[in-house]
N, C-alpha and C positions, 0 to 999 in steps of 0.2 A: 511510560519510567516512572513509577510510582519511590517517591521518596518516605521512610517511614522514621520517626525520629519520640520518644514522646519528650519534648518539651514546647512548652505554650509561646516562648518565646522565640525559637526555631518558625515555627508557625507561623508568627506575629510578621517578621523578619523574609519570609517566605510572602507572604501577604500585600507586604508591603513593595516588595519589589516588583510585585505580577501588575501593585497601582501603577507607582512610577511610571512603568514602563504602558498601559493604558493611557494614562492620564498628562502624560508630561514629554511623552518622546514617540508615539507611533505616528502619528501625523506627518512627521518626519524623516521617518524610513524611506528606504527608497519601496517601488510598488510590489517588487516582490515578496521584500516582507511584508508591507500590508496585506499584499495576497493569500499568505502563509498563515499569518491572524485570521485575515476572515474566515479560510478553512473552518482553523478552529474553533470560532466564535459561531458562525454555520450551522458546522455538528451536532454543536452541543446545544446553540438555543435556536435554531431552525425549523422551521417547520414549511410542507409545500403544501397545498391549494390548488385544486384543481376541480372549477366546476362547470363542465361540460355546456351542461344550459343555458348557462350568463354568460361564454364565456371565459370566466376569470382563469388567470393562470399565471400565480402568484408564489412569493416567496416570504413566512412570516419570522422575524428577530426578535427576540422573547429579550429586553433588557428591562431589567427593576428600579434601576436608578436612571433619569433624565437623563445626566449628566454621561452614560455610557453610551444610550440611544446615540446620543449627540457628537458623539466619537466614531461609534459606526457607521454611522449617517453620513459622518467626510471621510473618513477610511473608505467607503463605495463613492462617497463620490470624488477622490481620489483619482480611484477605479476606472472609470468614466460610466460610472452609475449610481443612477438616481432610484432613493426613495425616501417614501412620504414616511413622514412622524402621527401617527395615532396617539388618539388620548390613553392615558396609563402607558403600559410595557409594551407595545407593539410598534415594531421597525416594517415596513411595509417593502419588497418590491415586486413589481409588475410591470408589464409593457412588453411587448414582443424585442424590443432592441435592449431593453437593460437587461431580460430571460437571459438575450443571447450573450452578455455580456460574460451572464453568471457563468453560461455555460465553455465559451472559449477560452476563459481563464482559469478554467477550470476550480472555481470555488464551490463545485458541490459534493468533492469527489471524498471527502474524508471521512465522509460513513458512508456504506455502500448502499443500504437501507433510503435513504436520502438521496443517494444520488441517483440510483435506480426509477425511485416512483417521481426527481425530475425529469430524468430523459424522457422516462414515460409520456409526463407533460407537455417535456419540449414536442415531442410531436404529435401532437396533437395541432400545432399553426403548421399552415400552406406552404407547401414546398420550402419546408426545413433546411431540409439538404443539402439543395445547388444554393443556397443563401449562406449555411454554417460549413457544409465540407463534411459533417456526420452524418450517420443514419443511413450508413452506403452498406451495401453486400456485405456479408461476413467477413473480416478477418484483412478487408479495406481501409484503408484510412484511420487505423488504433490509436488512439494519442499518446498510446503510452508505447508503440510498437520502437524497439530495437534500430534505425536504420543497420542496411548489411553492412555498409561500411565498417561501421561500429563495433558491428559481428565480426567482421577478417582480423578486426585490430585487435578486437578482443584474444581470438581462436590464433594468431600471429603471435603476440604478446607472449602468449602460455606456452608457447611450441620452442622461444628463443631460450624457454629455463625458468621466466619468471613464473612462477606459480600460484604467487600469494595475490587471496582478490583483491584483499586489501589496495594493495603496489597499483595492482593495473586497472582499479576503478580510478586512483591517483593520477595514475597517467593522463588515461581518458575521460578525465572531470565524470564519471558512471555514477549513481549509484552503485553499490557494494552488493547489491540484491539481484540486477542488471546484469552484474559479469557472475554474478553465483549459475543466474538464470541460463545463461549464455551455457555458460558451460556445462550446466546437467544436461541440454538439447543437443551438446553435440557428444555427451557422451567424455567430456574431460573431466579431471581435476584431482583430490583425491578420494574422492570412493568412486567408483566404479558404481557406474547403474547398468539397471532394465539386466538383472543376469534373471536366467533360465532357471526355473526351477529342478531341471536335475543339477545345476552348480548347488544350487541352497540346498537341494535332499541333501549332493556330496557334504557340505560342511557341515551338519546336523551327522550322520551320519561318521567323518572320523574324528567330531568329538565325543562322540561314543566310545570311539574305540580311544582316545585318548586323552581320560581323563580329565589327564595332568597339565597340558594343557592349557594358556588362556585363550581371552578372545585379542590380542595382537597378536601372538603366535602365528595360530590359523589365519587371522588374516593376512601375513606376512606367504604364509605359504598357497595359501591359493590368488595371493596380491589381489583385496578386495578391501574396503574399508572396514573397518571395526561393528561400527551400527550394520553392518551385513552379517557379518558372522553372527553378532547374537541375535537378532530380528530371525534367522536360519531355526538358531537353537532353541530357542523358544517356542515358532511354530509348530517344530517335530519333534522335539525333544522333551515333550511336557510331561510325557508319560513314560522315560526312555524309550522310548520304541518310532520309528520311523511307519506309520502308516503306508508303504510301497506297492499296490496292484502287483506291479510287475514284479515282485519278490525281490 
């Protein structure tokens, strides 16, 4: 989220709120909120150190102010993760048991690049798969996989007539993106997925023959989403011509 407003007072208000949350309130929040806070801190200020020769597997967190470093350390401690405070701006999480907590509590997941490096680092530990349940064969025990029971409920609610992804997500207490993904995978929703090329060509040809019709009207005729019509027209009607080898 980006907030833009050219006023220094507005900027100072936002910074004041952030400082107040960080320095005065964060340690009194529930663990789930502290986890979210530390995900953001690690994504922005964290680095992963992998030294296979010395077997050093560590996560560094930078903090420009001693007060910030102390807050981060206390947040981690509340999450059962011990850290070591080094001189200047370095806070370090090391040792197998602490890194496993970073893994299990998903504190490294906000930055895809750092998460990938962290997962690679964790696999250096012997027997890590048996201990954590991670790193199994592809498709098994994926941490963000939607349970089949929830998938069935999403489809059942949608077929009952409730088609709003927002309403379905609220009913099942799921993120709206997960609901959208299930509908997409099951070819449900206002947008029809997986259209065959002949259908797209037919849409584009129909537009050529009926130039006065807009995308909404064409989408209703073919029972597809408006975006499907737009993409088909852009793809095949670039030069007012459909290049169809079959004639």
